[in-house]
Each structure stands twice: as C-alpha cells, then as structure tokens.
C-alpha positions in Angstrom: 24.0 -2.3 -18.5 23.9 -5.7 -20.1 21.2 -8.0 -18.7 22.7 -11.3 -17.7 19.6 -13.0 -16.3 15.9 -12.0 -15.9 13.3 -14.0 -14.1 9.7 -13.5 -12.8 7.7 -15.1 -10.1 6.6 -18.7 -10.7 3.0 -19.1 -12.1 2.2 -21.3 -9.1 2.3 -18.2 -6.8 -0.7 -16.8 -8.6 -2.4 -20.2 -8.7 -2.1 -20.5 -4.9 -3.7 -17.1 -4.4 -6.6 -18.0 -6.7 -7.0 -21.4 -5.0 -7.1 -20.0 -1.5 -9.5 -17.2 -2.4 -11.7 -19.6 -4.3 -12.1 -21.7 -1.1 -12.9 -18.4 0.7 -15.5 -17.6 -1.9 -17.0 -21.0 -1.6 -17.6 -20.3 2.1 -19.3 -17.0 1.3 -21.5 -18.6 -1.4 -22.5 -21.4 1.0 -23.4 -18.8 3.6 -25.5 -17.0 1.0 -27.4 -20.0 -0.3 -27.5 -22.5 2.5 -27.8 -20.2 5.5 -31.3 -20.3 6.9 -33.3 -17.3 5.9 -34.4 -14.8 8.5 -38.1 -15.3 8.8 -40.7 -13.5 10.7 -41.3 -16.4 13.1 -37.7 -16.9 13.9 -37.0 -13.2 14.5 -40.2 -12.8 16.5 -39.6 -15.8 18.7 -36.0 -14.7 19.4 -36.9 -11.0 20.1 -39.9 -11.9 22.2 -37.5 -13.1 24.8 -36.4 -9.5 25.1 -39.9 -8.0 24.8 -39.0 -6.4 21.3 -41.6 -6.3 18.5 -40.5 -5.8 14.8 -42.7 -5.0 11.9 -42.7 -7.1 8.7 -40.9 -4.3 6.7 -38.1 -4.2 9.3 -37.6 -8.0 8.9 -37.4 -7.5 5.1 -34.7 -4.9 5.6 -32.7 -7.3 7.8 -32.8 -9.9 5.1 -31.7 -7.4 2.5 -28.8 -6.1 4.7 -27.6 -9.7 5.2 -27.6 -10.4 1.5 -25.9 -7.0 0.8 -23.1 -7.7 3.3 -22.4 -11.1 1.9 -22.4 -9.9 -1.7 -20.1 -6.9 -0.9 -17.7 -9.3 0.8 -17.8 -11.5 -2.4 -16.9 -8.5 -4.5 -14.0 -7.5 -2.2 -12.5 -11.0 -2.3 -12.8 -11.2 -6.1 -11.2 -7.8 -6.6 -8.4 -8.6 -4.1 -7.7 -11.9 -5.9 -7.4 -10.1 -9.3 -5.1 -7.4 -7.8 -2.8 -10.0 -6.1 -2.5 -12.1 -9.3 -1.5 -9.0 -11.3 0.8 -7.9 -8.6 2.6 -11.3 -8.5 3.0 -11.2 -12.3 4.8 -7.8 -12.1 7.6 -8.9 -9.7 10.9 -9.7 -11.4 14.5 -10.0 -10.6 17.1 -8.8 -13.1 20.8 -9.6 -12.8 22.8 -7.2 -14.9 26.4 -6.0 -15.1 25.7 -3.1 -12.7 24.2 -5.4 -10.0 20.8 -6.9 -9.2 17.4 -5.2 -9.5 14.2 -6.5 -7.9 11.1 -4.6 -8.9 7.4 -4.9 -9.1 4.1 -3.3 -8.3 1.0 -2.1 -10.1 -0.2 1.1 -8.4 2.1 4.1 -8.6 2.3 4.5 -4.8 2.9 0.8 -4.2 5.6 0.1 -6.8 9.0 -0.9 -5.5 12.5 -1.2 -6.9 15.5 -2.5 -5.0 18.9 -2.0 -6.7 22.0 -3.7 -5.3 25.4 -3.0 -6.7 27.8 -5.9 -6.6 29.8 -4.4 -3.7 26.5 -4.2 -1.6 25.9 -8.0 -2.0 27.6 -10.4 0.4 25.9 -13.6 -0.7 22.9 -14.9 -2.4 21.1 -18.1 -1.3 17.9 -19.9 -2.0 15.5 -22.2 -0.1 13.3 -24.9 -1.5 10.8 -27.4 -0.2 9.6 -30.6 -1.8 6.9 -28.8 -3.8 9.4 -26.0 -4.8 11.8 -28.6 -6.0 9.1 -30.4 -7.9 7.8 -27.2 -9.7 11.3 -25.6 -10.0 10.8 -22.5 -7.8 12.2 -21.2 -4.5 12.9 -18.3 -2.2 15.9 -16.2 -3.2 17.7 -14.4 -0.3 20.1 -11.6 -1.0 22.3 -10.8 2.0 23.8 -7.3 2.0 27.3 -6.5 3.2 25.8 -4.8 6.3 24.8 -8.2 7.8 21.7 -10.3 8.2 19.5 -7.2 8.8 20.0 -6.2 5.2 18.6 -9.4 3.8 16.0 -9.1 1.0 13.9 -12.2 0.2 11.6 -12.8 -2.7 9.3 -15.9 -2.5 8.3 -18.3 -5.3 10.8 -17.1 -7.8 11.1 -19.4 -10.9 14.4 -21.2 -11.2 15.8 -19.8 -7.9 18.9 -22.1 -8.1 20.1 -20.5 -11.4 19.2 -17.0 -10.2 21.3 -17.6 -7.0 24.2 -18.9 -9.1 24.1 -15.9 -11.5 24.1 -13.4 -8.5 27.0 -15.2 -6.8 29.0 -15.3 -10.0 28.4 -11.6 -10.5 29.6 -10.9 -7.0 32.7 -13.2 -7.4 33.6 -11.5 -10.7 33.4 -8.1 -9.0 35.6 -9.3 -6.1 38.1 -10.7 -8.6 38.3 -7.4 -10.5 38.8 -5.5 -7.2 41.6 -7.9 -6.2 43.3 -7.5 -9.6 43.1 -3.7 -9.3 44.6 -3.8 -5.8 47.4 -6.2 -6.8 48.3 -4.0 -9.8 
C-alpha cells in the first residue's frame, strides 16, 4: 500500500497537557510549602474540644503523613503528564491506497489501530476554532457508511483540512472506480 498522506497530532496538544498539569502541580507545591504546619498547640486545642489527647510522637507522624500524601500526589501528576505527552506523540493518521489507518498507544494493552477501507468511509470532515485555525490544527471526523454511530474523531490533528481533503479524495476515487466497473 502506497502512503498518500501521514500526519501526527499537533505539538500544542502535548503543550496543553503540560500547562494544565503544571498549574495542578503549582497548587500542590503551594499546599506543601504555604499550608500551615500541624503544630502541637493547634492539634491539642482542636482535639481538646472532643476530649482527645495526643502524644508528641503522634503529632510528628501526622505531619509526616501529610507531607507523604502531598509528595506522592506530586509524583503521580508528574508521571501522568509524562505518559500523556508520550501518548499524544504516538497518535497518527495515515491515508494510503488501501484506506485510512488511525493508530497510537504506548502500552501493549492500550495500543489501538483503526483501519477503514474506502468503502467503509462515507465522509470525512474537520472542525476548527479560532485557536485551531491560528495554529493549524483541528478535529478530524471520519463518518462510516453505517451512519453517525460509526463516527471516529481524533482531536488536535495537525493540518486537519488537508487530511480531510485527502480522505475525501480517496473515497471519491474509490467511488469513481466502482462506477466505472459497474458501467463496463
């Protein structure tokens, strides 16, 4: 199969993930550094309302647990960000003579590959917003011949307008070849 057009997700999709998670990390760091420390006086005065007495070592354990929880959440957010950036960089759409293939994924049990033969595609369309127009990306929608329930969408694909044109020209050439076969 000859590859007609091959495109990946736009770099901005990874940048938005990093930006959003950086804000989230900022909140965690602020909680870690600027949140008032648990002190013996504060804990004692709060728990004295309920007639509960804590030892100094228990208060140290509470402080340690608070820091441990916040740091573990930081690690989870950082690892999630790295995973999603790599995941976005693996997604690609390939238009070839045998149809359209959308594939991606990192982990073996999470990889995906959707193959559409030209007879399975009814139409391809794309959507953009102002920012998508400005940075030249968009959402590509591939409608199957079964109707709207067989629609597959990929978000933030680079140069979605050209991708949509290539898919539609592939489908049109297939339909023309079928019509010529029927007429002959």
